[in-house]
C-alpha positions as CSV (number, residue, x, y, z in Angstrom):
1,N,94.8,136.2,164.3
2,D,94.4,136.4,161.0
3,I,92.4,133.6,160.2
4,R,90.1,135.1,163.0
5,F,90.0,138.1,161.7
6,F,88.9,136.7,158.7
7,H,85.9,134.4,160.2
8,E,84.9,137.3,162.5
9,R,84.0,140.0,159.6
10,G,84.8,138.1,156.5
11,Y,87.6,139.6,154.7
12,L,91.3,140.2,155.4
13,K,94.5,142.0,154.3
14,P,97.4,139.5,155.0
15,D,100.9,140.6,155.2
16,L,101.7,139.3,151.9
17,N,103.0,141.5,148.8
18,F,104.3,139.5,145.8
19,K,105.5,143.1,143.9
20,A,108.7,141.6,142.7
21,E,105.8,138.9,140.8
22,V,103.5,141.3,139.8
23,I,106.3,143.3,137.9
24,D,107.1,140.3,136.2
25,L,103.5,139.7,135.5
26,V,102.1,142.9,134.4
27,E,105.5,143.2,131.6
28,S,103.9,139.4,130.1
29,L,100.7,140.8,129.1
30,D,100.0,142.2,125.6
31,E,96.6,141.5,124.4
32,T,93.5,143.1,125.8
33,K,89.9,142.6,125.6
34,P,86.7,145.0,125.9
35,I,84.1,143.7,128.1
36,N,82.3,147.2,127.7
37,E,82.8,150.8,127.4
38,S,84.0,151.0,131.2
39,C,86.5,147.9,131.5
40,Y,88.2,145.6,129.8
41,N,90.5,142.3,130.7
42,Y,94.1,140.6,129.9
43,V,94.0,138.0,127.7
44,L,96.3,135.6,129.2
45,N,99.2,134.2,127.3
46,E,101.4,131.7,128.0
47,K,103.9,133.8,130.4
48,S,101.1,135.6,131.6
49,I,99.8,132.1,133.0
50,K,103.4,131.2,134.4
51,K,103.4,134.3,136.4
52,I,100.8,133.4,138.3
53,K,101.1,130.2,138.8
54,D,104.7,131.5,139.9
55,I,102.6,133.2,142.7
56,L,100.2,130.6,143.8
57,I,103.3,128.1,143.8
58,S,105.6,130.2,146.5
59,E,106.2,129.6,150.1
60,K,104.5,132.9,151.3
61,F,101.7,132.0,149.6
62,Q,101.5,128.2,149.8
63,T,102.4,128.9,153.5
64,F,98.9,131.6,153.9
65,T,96.5,129.0,151.8
66,K,97.2,126.2,154.5
67,E,95.9,128.0,157.0
68,L,93.1,128.3,155.1
69,E,92.5,124.9,154.3
70,K,92.7,124.2,158.3
71,Y,89.8,126.9,158.9
72,Y,87.5,125.3,156.3
73,N,89.0,121.9,156.7
74,S,89.0,120.4,153.1
75,N,91.3,121.3,150.2
76,I,91.1,125.1,148.4
77,Y,90.9,124.5,144.4
78,L,91.3,127.8,141.1
79,I,88.0,128.0,139.9
80,N,89.2,131.2,137.9
81,A,91.6,133.8,137.0
82,Q,91.3,136.6,135.4
83,I,92.6,140.6,135.0
84,N,90.6,143.3,134.6
85,R,91.0,147.2,134.2
86,N,88.7,149.5,135.5
87,L,88.0,152.5,133.7
88,H,86.2,155.9,134.8
89,I,82.0,156.4,134.9
90,E,80.5,159.8,135.3
91,E,79.1,159.4,138.9
92,K,75.9,161.0,137.6
93,I,75.4,157.5,135.6
94,Q,77.6,155.1,138.4
95,H,74.6,153.3,140.6
96,S,72.3,153.1,136.9
97,L,75.2,150.9,135.5
98,N,76.7,147.1,136.2
99,N,79.6,147.9,133.8
100,Y,82.3,146.2,136.4
101,S,79.7,145.4,139.6
102,N,79.8,148.6,140.5
103,N,76.9,148.6,142.7
104,Y,76.2,146.7,146.1
105,H,76.0,142.9,145.9
106,V,76.9,139.8,147.3
107,D,78.2,136.5,144.8
108,Y,75.4,133.8,145.2
109,Y,77.5,131.2,145.8
110,I,77.5,128.9,148.9
111,N,79.8,130.0,151.6
112,N,82.6,127.2,149.9
113,Y,83.8,130.0,147.9
114,F,85.8,132.9,148.5
115,K,88.3,135.8,146.3
116,M,91.4,137.1,146.4
117,F,92.6,140.2,144.9
118,I,96.2,141.3,143.6
119,N,96.9,144.6,143.2
120,L,98.8,145.3,139.7
121,H,99.9,149.0,140.7
122,D,99.6,151.3,143.7
123,V,96.0,152.0,144.5
124,D,94.7,154.9,145.9
125,E,91.2,156.2,146.5
126,T,90.8,158.2,143.1
127,Q,91.6,154.6,141.1
128,G,88.7,152.8,142.1
129,P,89.3,150.6,145.2
130,M,86.8,148.0,146.0
131,H,84.4,149.0,148.6
132,L,82.9,146.9,151.0
133,F,81.3,146.1,154.3
134,S,82.2,142.9,156.9
135,K,79.6,140.5,157.6
136,K,77.9,142.3,160.6
137,D,78.3,145.9,158.7
138,S,76.7,144.0,155.5
139,K,73.3,143.0,157.7
140,K,73.3,146.7,158.7
141,F,73.5,147.7,155.1
142,I,70.6,146.4,153.8
143,K,68.3,146.8,157.2
144,L,69.6,150.9,157.2
145,N,69.3,151.4,152.6
146,N,66.5,149.0,152.0
147,Y,68.4,146.9,150.4
148,K,66.4,144.5,148.1
149,S,69.2,144.0,145.0
150,R,72.0,145.2,143.3
151,N,69.6,147.5,141.5
152,N,67.6,148.5,143.8
153,Y,68.8,150.1,147.1
154,Q,68.3,153.6,148.4
155,I,72.1,155.2,148.8
156,K,72.8,157.2,151.8
157,N,75.6,158.0,153.3
158,N,76.1,155.5,156.6
159,P,78.6,157.0,159.5
160,E,77.5,154.2,161.9
161,I,78.8,151.0,160.0
162,N,82.6,150.4,158.4
163,L,83.0,150.6,154.7
164,V,86.7,149.2,154.2
165,K,88.2,150.1,150.9
166,N,90.9,148.1,149.8
167,T,93.4,150.7,148.7
168,G,97.8,149.5,149.1
169,S,100.5,148.6,147.4
170,I,101.6,147.1,144.3
171,G,101.7,143.7,145.1
172,D,99.7,143.3,148.0
173,L,96.6,140.9,148.9
174,F,93.0,141.2,149.6
175,I,91.1,138.2,150.5
176,C,86.9,138.3,151.2
177,S,84.5,136.1,151.2
178,T,82.1,137.6,148.2
179,P,79.1,135.3,149.5
180,Q,78.8,137.0,152.9
181,C,80.1,141.1,152.4
182,L,78.3,142.9,150.2
183,H,81.0,145.0,148.1
184,R,81.2,146.8,145.0
185,A,84.3,148.3,142.5
186,S,84.4,152.1,143.0
187,S,84.5,154.2,140.4
188,P,88.4,155.7,139.2
189,K,88.3,159.2,138.8
190,F,88.4,160.9,135.8
191,G,91.8,159.8,133.8
192,K,92.7,157.0,136.4
193,T,92.7,153.4,135.9
194,R,92.4,150.6,138.6
195,D,94.2,147.2,137.4
196,M,93.6,143.9,139.4
197,L,94.3,140.3,139.4
198,F,91.2,138.2,140.5
199,L,91.7,135.1,141.7
200,T,88.1,132.8,142.9
201,F,88.6,130.0,145.2
202,A,86.4,126.8,145.9
203,V,86.6,125.0,148.9
204,L,86.2,120.9,147.9
205,N,86.8,117.8,149.9
206,N,88.2,116.0,146.7
207,K,91.9,114.0,147.9
208,K,94.7,116.8,147.1
209,G,98.0,115.4,145.9
210,S,100.9,117.5,144.7
211,I,100.6,121.3,144.3
212,D,99.6,121.5,140.7
213,N,95.9,119.8,141.8
214,L,95.6,123.4,143.0
215,F,94.8,123.6,139.3
216,T,92.8,120.8,139.1
217,F,89.2,122.8,138.1
218,I,90.9,125.4,135.7
219,I,92.8,125.9,132.7
220,I,94.6,128.7,132.4
């Protein structure tokens, strides 16, 4: 049922939580690197890399990804891992900036590419959760808002389409086919932040051997 939901809508919040692993991961983080005035990322050190790998090689994560591999009829590989913190952007200038992909867009890759997001703390609507539309509703949004690009579309309320917000508890996992679903990072309220682990995967036919081959295409 989960895989069918993902196939039909392009996103899924499975019943998976990595709270204990995330607590250890957060404790391992130290150095940060500013991207711009509204966002920075954490520099992954040896400890934090190990904690991320602990999540990816855990039995519950592997059980889920095996179902994804059956769906794609191919192997999946991690191609990027990063941790970002988003800060507040004033509402009047939110859509004139693109400091952390805060305008609706799709990732311009072919469909053998998807992302997973893991909350590094509880995320509610005040903390800038990701906003997205299903594959079907993304097409509706494009028509209703005269969407041309991430910097060229109308900003209207569309009650006829369902806006999905990636809120949840620390350790929750969310998966999205970002080339198919319009999505954006919303702005946290003033004084709030959002910390997230971003995991990007590619689906490839390369032969897969041991569990360590998950990391064939990335050095972290």
